[in-house]
N, C-alpha and C positions, 0 to 999 in steps of 0.2 A: 647296645652301647659299646663303644670302643674301649678296650682295656687301656689303663693308664700306662704311659711310656715310662720305662725304667732306665733305658740307656739311650745314649746319643752318640753319633759319629760325626765329628766336625768336618768330615770330607763328604758327607751326604747332603745334597741340596734339601731334601725333605727334612732331615734332622736339623739342619741349620735354621730352616723356617720355623719348625716347631719350637726350637730352643729360643729363638728371638721372640716369638709370641709369648712364651712362658715368662721370659725375662721382662717383657713389657708389662704383663699383668702384675708381676711382683712389684715392679717399680711404681705402678699406678696404685696398688694397694698400700704401699709404704707412704706415698704422697697423701692418700686419703686418710690414713691413720694420723698423719701429721697435720691434717686439716688444710692441706695445700689444694689450690684449685687444679683439677685434672681435666676439666672440660676442654676439648679441642687439643689435648696433648697426646692422644693415642698414636696418631700418625707420626708425629715428631719423635716420640720415644721408640716406636717400632723401627724407624729408619736408623736411629742410633744403635739400637741393639742388633739389628740385622747387619750393619756395617762391622761391628765388633766381632760378631760370630763368623761372618764371612771372611774377614781378614785373618782370623785365627785358623779357620778351616783351609784357606788357601795356603797359608804357611805350612800347615801340617801336610797338605798334599804335595807341596814342593819338596819337603823333606822325605816324603814317601812313608810317613808314619800316620796312619789313620786309626787311632785308638778308639775303642768303644768305651765310653765313659758314663758314669752316673751323672745326674743333673748337678749335684754339688761339685763333682770333680770338674765338669765342663765349665761351670760358672767361675770357679776359682782359676782355672787355666786361662780363660778368656780375660778375666780381670787382670791377672798378672801380665799377660801378653800385651794388653792395652796400655798398662802402665809403662812397660818397657818401650813401647812404640811412641808414646806421646807424652 
């Protein structure tokens, strides 16, 4: 079995995909806990999370800064970046 991921780089395609998938699962779990319907939502949420992660990663690549971050650091940075953008 594969070891759990501890760090992510926003400039890595592989890491962006893994982070988007993790964020999607977290959102679905929150929705389930709130008793919201989640059926048929996986693809939609995955696209949203992927777009946010990719946008942040592309910005970091343009700046030439590709930090290695923990999940919590990445999640916080992506949320702040998304708020500034939109």
